[in-house]
C-alpha positions in Angstrom: -55.1 -5.9 9.2 -54.2 -3.2 11.9 -51.6 -1.0 10.6 -48.0 -2.3 11.3 -46.3 -0.1 13.5 -42.2 -1.0 13.9 -40.1 -0.6 16.5 -39.1 3.5 16.9 -42.1 4.5 14.7 -45.5 5.8 15.9 -46.9 5.0 19.3 -46.8 1.6 20.0 -47.6 -0.5 23.3 -45.1 -1.7 25.9 -44.4 -4.4 27.9 -46.7 -4.9 31.1 -45.0 -5.1 34.8 -46.4 -7.0 37.3 -44.8 -9.1 40.3 -44.5 -13.0 39.5 -46.1 -15.1 41.0 -46.3 -16.1 44.9 -44.9 -12.4 45.9 -47.3 -10.8 47.7 -47.4 -6.9 49.3 -48.6 -6.2 52.9 -50.7 -3.2 53.6 -48.0 -0.5 53.4 -48.1 2.5 55.1 -46.2 6.1 54.5 -43.6 4.6 56.7 -43.1 0.9 55.4 -44.0 -1.5 52.9 -43.0 -4.9 53.1 -43.2 -7.4 50.1 -42.9 -11.2 50.9 -40.2 -12.5 48.1 -39.9 -16.4 48.6 -37.6 -16.7 46.1 -35.1 -14.5 48.1 -35.9 -16.0 51.6 -36.7 -12.7 52.7 -38.7 -9.8 52.7 -38.1 -6.9 50.6 -39.0 -4.0 52.5 -39.2 0.2 51.4 -38.9 2.6 53.8 -40.5 5.9 53.6 -43.0 5.1 51.0 -44.8 7.9 49.3 -48.5 7.5 48.3 -47.9 7.6 44.3 -45.3 4.8 44.9 -47.3 2.7 47.5 -50.3 3.4 44.1 -47.4 2.2 41.8 -46.3 -1.1 43.8 -50.2 -2.2 44.2 -50.5 -2.0 40.2 -47.7 -4.2 40.4 -49.0 -6.8 42.8 -50.9 -10.2 41.7 -54.4 -8.5 42.8 -53.7 -6.2 39.8 -53.3 -6.8 35.8 -50.0 -5.1 36.2 -48.5 -1.6 33.7 -46.5 -0.3 31.9 -43.7 1.7 33.0 -45.0 4.8 31.7 -48.4 4.1 33.5 -46.8 3.7 36.0 -44.5 7.0 35.2 -47.9 9.2 34.7 -49.4 8.1 38.3 -46.3 8.8 40.4 -45.9 11.9 38.8 -49.5 13.4 39.1 -49.3 12.5 42.6 -45.9 12.8 44.1 -44.6 15.5 41.4 -41.5 14.6 39.0 -39.6 14.3 42.1 -41.0 11.2 42.6 -40.0 9.6 39.5 -36.0 9.0 40.4 -37.4 6.8 43.6 -39.8 4.5 41.1 -37.1 4.2 38.2 -34.8 3.2 41.1 -37.3 0.8 42.7 -38.2 -0.9 39.3 -34.5 -1.2 39.0 -34.0 -2.9 42.2 -37.3 -5.2 41.2 -35.6 -6.5 38.1 -32.5 -6.9 39.2 -34.2 -9.4 42.3 -36.1 -11.2 39.7 -39.0 -10.2 41.3 -40.7 -8.7 37.7 -42.4 -10.8 35.0 -43.0 -8.9 31.4 -46.6 -9.0 29.9 -47.5 -8.5 26.4 -51.8 -7.4 26.0 -53.5 -8.4 22.5 -56.7 -7.2 21.9 -57.2 -6.6 25.2 -56.7 -9.7 26.7 -53.2 -10.8 28.0 -51.0 -12.6 25.5 -47.8 -13.7 27.1 -45.7 -13.6 30.0 -41.8 -13.5 30.3 -41.1 -14.6 34.0 -37.3 -15.2 35.5 -36.6 -18.9 35.7 -33.1 -18.7 37.1 -30.5 -16.1 38.9 -29.0 -15.0 35.9 -32.1 -13.6 34.7 -32.0 -10.0 33.2 -34.8 -8.8 30.4 -33.5 -6.4 28.1 -35.5 -6.5 24.7 -33.8 -7.1 21.8 -34.6 -4.7 18.0 -35.6 -6.2 15.6 -34.4 -5.3 11.7 -37.5 -5.4 9.4 -35.5 -6.7 6.9 -34.0 -9.6 8.7 -35.8 -13.4 8.9 -36.4 -15.4 12.8 -37.4 -18.9 13.2 -37.8 -20.6 16.5 -34.8 -21.8 18.3 -34.2 -26.0 18.0 -34.1 -25.8 21.5 -37.2 -24.0 22.5 -40.4 -26.4 23.9 -44.0 -26.0 25.1 -45.4 -27.8 27.5 -48.0 -27.8 30.3 -47.3 -26.6 34.1 -50.1 -26.9 35.9 -53.2 -24.9 33.8 -50.6 -22.8 31.9 -49.0 -23.8 28.6 -45.3 -22.2 28.8 -42.5 -22.2 26.5 -38.7 -22.9 27.8 -35.6 -23.0 26.4 -31.9 -24.4 27.7 -30.8 -21.3 26.2 -32.9 -18.8 28.1 -33.0 -17.7 31.9 -36.7 -17.0 32.0 -39.7 -19.0 30.8 -42.8 -17.6 28.8 -46.5 -18.6 29.5 -48.7 -18.6 26.9 -52.1 -17.1 27.8 -54.1 -17.9 24.4 -54.1 -19.0 20.8 -52.2 -16.0 20.2 -49.1 -16.6 21.0 -49.1 -20.1 20.4 -49.9 -19.4 16.5 -47.0 -16.7 16.2 -44.8 -19.6 17.8 -46.4 -22.0 15.1 -45.7 -19.8 12.2 -42.1 -19.0 13.1 -41.3 -23.0 12.6 -40.5 -21.4 9.2 -37.7 -18.2 9.2 -40.3 -15.1 8.4 -39.5 -11.7 8.5 -41.6 -9.2 10.7 -43.9 -8.4 7.5 -44.8 -12.0 6.5 -45.2 -12.7 10.2 -47.9 -10.0 10.3 -49.0 -10.6 6.5 -50.0 -14.6 8.3 -51.6 -13.5 11.4 -54.1 -11.2 10.0 -56.1 -10.8 13.4 -52.9 -10.2 15.8 -52.1 -6.4 16.3 -48.6 -5.3 14.8 -47.0 -4.2 18.0 -48.2 -7.0 20.0 -46.4 -9.0 17.5 -43.6 -6.7 17.4 -43.6 -6.9 21.6 -43.8 -10.5 21.3 -40.6 -10.9 18.3 -38.2 -8.7 20.4 -39.2 -11.1 23.7 -38.1 -14.0 22.1 -35.4 -13.0 20.3 -34.0 -11.4 23.4 -34.2 -14.5 25.7 -32.9 -17.4 23.0 -36.5 -18.4 22.0 -36.1 -17.1 18.5 -32.7 -16.4 16.3 -31.6 -14.4 13.3 -31.6 -16.8 10.4 -28.0 -17.0 8.7 -28.9 -19.1 5.6 -32.6 -21.7 5.2 -33.6 -22.0 8.7 -30.2 -22.5 10.4 -30.0 -19.7 13.4 -26.9 -17.2 12.9 -26.5 -17.2 16.8 -25.2 -20.9 16.8 -21.5 -21.1 17.0 -19.8 -24.2 16.5 -19.9 -25.7 20.1 -23.7 -25.1 20.3 -24.5 -26.4 16.7 -23.2 -29.9 18.4 -24.9 -29.9 21.3 -28.8 -32.1 20.3 -31.7 -31.0 22.0 -32.7 -33.2 24.7 -28.8 -33.8 25.9 -28.6 -29.8 26.3 -32.0 -29.8 28.2 -31.1 -32.7 30.5 -27.6 -30.5 31.1 -29.3 -27.6 31.6 -32.3 -28.8 33.7 -30.5 -31.8 35.8 -28.1 -29.1 37.2 -28.7 -25.3 39.4 -28.3 -22.2 37.0 -31.4 -22.3 34.6 -34.4 -23.1 35.9 -36.6 -22.2 39.1 -37.2 -25.7 40.1 -36.6 -27.7 43.8 -33.6 -29.0 43.4 -31.7 -31.9 45.6 -33.2 -34.3 48.4 -36.5 -32.5 48.6 -38.3 -35.9 49.8 -41.4 -34.3 47.8 -43.5 -37.5 48.0 -43.2 -38.2 51.7 -46.7 -39.1 53.3 -48.2 -39.4 50.0 -46.7 -42.1 48.4 -44.8 -45.1 50.2 -41.0 -45.3 49.2 -39.6 -48.3 47.4 -37.6 -50.9 49.6 -34.3 -51.2 49.7 -34.1 -54.5 48.7 -36.1 -55.3 45.1 -38.6 -58.2 46.6 -38.0 -61.4 44.2 -40.7 -64.2 43.5 -38.6 -66.4 41.5 -39.6 -70.2 41.7 -35.4 -71.4 40.5 -32.5 -69.7 42.3 -28.6 -70.3 41.6 -26.4 -69.8 44.7 -23.7 -68.3 44.1 -19.8 -68.5 45.0 -18.4 -66.1 47.9 -14.9 -65.5 47.7 -12.2 -65.1 50.8 -11.7 -61.6 51.2 -9.3 -62.0 52.9 -6.9 -64.3 50.7 -7.9 -61.6 48.2 -6.1 -58.8 49.1 -3.2 -60.9 49.8 -2.9 -62.3 46.3 -4.9 -59.5 44.2 -3.0 -57.4 41.9 -1.6 -54.2 42.9 -3.9 -51.5 42.6 -2.0 -49.4 40.3 -1.3 -52.5 37.8 -5.1 -53.0 37.7 -5.7 -49.4 37.0 -3.0 -49.2 34.2 -4.4 -52.5 32.6 -8.0 -51.7 32.5 -9.0 -51.7 29.2 -12.2 -52.8 27.2 -12.0 -56.4 26.2 -13.8 -58.0 22.9 -12.2 -61.3 22.5 -13.1 -64.3 24.8 -11.2 -67.7 25.2 -12.6 -71.2 23.9 -14.5 -72.1 27.7 -16.7 -69.7 28.9 -16.6 -67.6 32.0 -17.7 -70.0 35.0 -20.1 -69.9 37.8 -17.1 -69.3 40.4 -15.8 -66.8 38.4 -19.6 -64.9 38.2 -20.1 -65.7 41.9 -16.6 -63.8 42.9 -17.1 -60.9 39.9 -20.8 -60.2 41.6 -19.7 -60.1 45.1 -16.8 -57.7 44.8 -18.6 -55.8 42.7 -22.6 -55.2 43.6 -23.1 -57.5 47.2 -24.8 -55.7 49.8 -22.2 -54.8 52.3 -24.6 -53.9 55.4 -28.2 -52.0 55.3 -29.7 -49.2 57.6 -32.2 -47.0 57.8 -32.0 -43.2 57.2 -34.4 -40.2 57.9 -37.4 -42.1 55.7 -36.0 -44.7 53.1 -34.2 -47.9 53.5 -30.0 -47.6 52.9 -27.1 -49.8 52.0 -23.7 -49.8 51.8 -22.1 -51.6 48.6 -18.6 -51.8 47.2 -19.4 -49.0 44.4 -21.2 -45.3 45.4 -24.8 -44.8 45.4 -26.5 -41.2 45.9 -27.7 -40.9 49.0 -26.8 -44.5 49.9 -30.1 -45.6 48.2 -29.1 -48.0 45.5 -31.4 -47.9 43.0 -29.5 -49.9 40.4 -30.7 -53.3 39.9 -28.6 -56.4 37.6 -29.6 -58.7 35.0 -27.7 -61.2 33.9 -28.5 -62.6 30.1 -26.2 -65.6 30.3 -25.4 -67.0 26.8 -22.5 -68.9 27.7 -21.3 -70.1 31.4 -20.0 -72.8 33.0 -22.6 -74.0 35.7 -25.1 -71.8 35.3 -27.9 -72.8 32.4 -28.5 -70.2 30.0 -31.4 -67.8 30.6 -32.2 -64.5 31.9 -31.6 -64.0 35.7 -31.4 -61.3 38.7 -28.9 -60.8 41.3 -30.1 -60.6 44.4 -27.3 -58.5 46.1 -28.2 -59.2 49.7 -29.0 -63.3 49.5 -25.7 -63.3 46.8 -28.0 -65.5 44.2 -29.0 -65.5 40.7 -32.9 -65.5 40.5 -34.0 -67.3 37.2 -36.6 -65.5 35.1 -37.1 -67.0 32.0 -35.1 -68.8 29.0 -33.3 -67.5 26.2 -36.4 -65.9 25.0 -36.7 -64.1 21.5 -36.3 -60.7 23.7 -33.5 -62.4 25.6 -31.8 -63.1 22.5 -32.5 -59.8 21.1 -30.9 -58.1 23.9 -27.7 -60.6 23.5 -27.5 -60.0 19.5 -27.9 -56.0 19.9 -24.9 -55.7 22.5 -22.6 -57.9 20.2 -23.3 -55.5 17.9 -22.8 -52.2 20.3 -19.2 -54.2 21.2 -18.4 -54.9 17.4 -17.8 -58.9 18.5 -17.3 -61.5 16.2 -19.2 -63.7 18.5 -22.1 -63.7 20.8 -21.4 -62.1 24.4 -20.5 -65.3 26.8 -22.9 -62.9 29.5 -24.6 -59.7 29.1 -25.0 -57.5 32.3 -27.8 -55.3 32.2 -28.2 -52.4 34.6 -31.8 -51.7 35.6 -33.3 -48.5 37.7 -36.0 -48.6 39.9 -36.3 -45.1 39.3 -38.7 -44.2 42.1 -35.9 -45.3 44.7 -34.6 -41.9 43.9 -37.4 -39.6 42.5 -39.2 -40.3 46.1 -36.3 -38.1 47.6 -34.4 -36.0 45.1 -35.9 -33.4 42.7 -34.5 -31.8 39.4 -31.2 -34.0 39.5 -32.6 -38.0 40.1 -31.9 -38.9 36.4 -28.8 -37.5 36.3 -27.8 -39.1 39.7 -28.6 -42.6 38.3 -26.2 -41.9 35.5 -23.6 -40.9 37.4 -24.3 -44.3 39.3 -24.3 -46.0 36.7 -20.5 -44.3 35.7 -19.1 -45.5 39.2 -20.7 -49.2 38.8 -19.1 -49.6 35.2 -15.6 -48.7 36.7 -15.7 -51.1 39.7 -16.8 -53.4 37.0 -14.0 -52.7 35.0 -11.4 -52.8 37.8 -12.8 -56.0 39.5 -12.8 -57.9 36.2 -9.4 -56.6 35.5 -8.0 -57.9 38.8 -9.7 -61.3 38.1 -8.0 -61.7 34.3 -11.7 -61.6 32.6 -12.6 -59.8 29.9 -15.1 -56.6 30.5 -16.9 -54.3 28.1 -19.1 -51.6 28.9 -21.4 -50.6 26.1 -23.1 -47.1 25.2 -26.5 -48.1 24.8 -29.2 -50.6 24.4 -33.1 -50.8 24.2 -35.2 -50.3 27.1 -38.1 -51.4 25.6 -36.8 -54.7 25.0 -35.0 -55.3 27.9 -38.7 -54.5 30.1 -40.7 -56.7 27.9 -38.1 -59.7 28.3 -37.6 -59.0 32.1 -41.6 -58.5 32.4 -41.1 -54.9 33.8 -42.9 -51.4 33.8 -41.0 -49.5 31.8 -41.6 -46.2 33.8 -41.0 -48.0 37.1 -37.6 -50.3 35.9 -35.8 -50.6 32.8 -32.4 -50.2 32.0 -29.9 -47.7 32.0 -26.7 -49.6 31.1 -25.3 -52.5 30.1 -21.9 -54.3 30.4 -20.4 -57.3 28.9 -18.1 -60.1 30.7 -16.5 -63.3 29.5 -13.8 -65.1 29.8 -10.2 -63.6 28.6 -8.0 -65.3 26.0 -4.8 -65.8 26.4 
């Protein structure tokens, strides 16, 4: 094994600086150098460029393999003299502040890993490794494919690391268990010790690795962080701005590539139930006052001896989910309904598992919000009964629910337009719909109860849906209220 070079001992390699992807340098002159930085939405201009600085910037460009800070300094010193160093370090500082630089590690003559900024808050400051300390991979770190690269990311980090070969992946694998620097190098005898040191410093600085307190627990995890689960923190970080560099919002990324889904889901049911349509003018005169409805809103898990009626189901769905009007936006069908929906796209679909309802035979139905019909899908199959049983367990019911409303999402209605935050918007829409259902049920003196979760696989199978195209994202029980 090559001799281990610890920080501060002897000669060691350093990070290789280079511009991040998409940055290009126009043909420089002594008067002016223009660096195109798409992430800044503007050009980075350097006036009065010395020959040494021209060469240094050329080494940082994508056409080059990059250079260490010492190599850049030597080049500028040899070309411009020592007086050129101050200008070089000033420019490097500006490049770093504008997140224009990536930081690479070489191993046996090949690029091993590259740290790339992924957020406006990225600032790289290599951490110091204490040889006696043990380190382990953070439970929030993960690997995934991005185009032709393998990248390491974490919701704790404002950067991402591109792994260029097996060497970096091998280090990450060994860090699944707590390791000291010495034990890590012993387990990877074919890797130069200085490369392992640099990579461990990079991982530690960016939160991919942490010092262990006892066992494999991370010393850095405070009380708040310990209570986050991996998928929840990742979803939080990636569905909001701040910790990723992905496009965000209404980008219409599939425009002219994939046909958008229609605003109203086509249904070819052989049997339908026309629902009761209430008189809204009469309701506005006799409804409970809004403040009373809001204050009385609560989950009710006990039902009357007689089941909910088809008239009540009709009024409930009409007041909560019907289509009031349709229109056409820039690229997609739009509609307006009693509850808010992101971009007026209304991806949510309602399915009713009817166990006991006067006037509506038991079975699974889809609600058509335009026709105000229930389209029958199937009887109380094994899967539908399983949904009802799971719902009873989730609500802690002593009896089977009268009607389970499964809220499903046609995901492509939102993902066709929105990037990074589409699923987050879906869940917000579910919350808005559930509150609307609660308030309407309270005004109608019914028994409502939202559920915390359900089995999306069983539901997709029961309704005959493609899990990846449309499945459940929320559940709501409705029934007759016990007096």
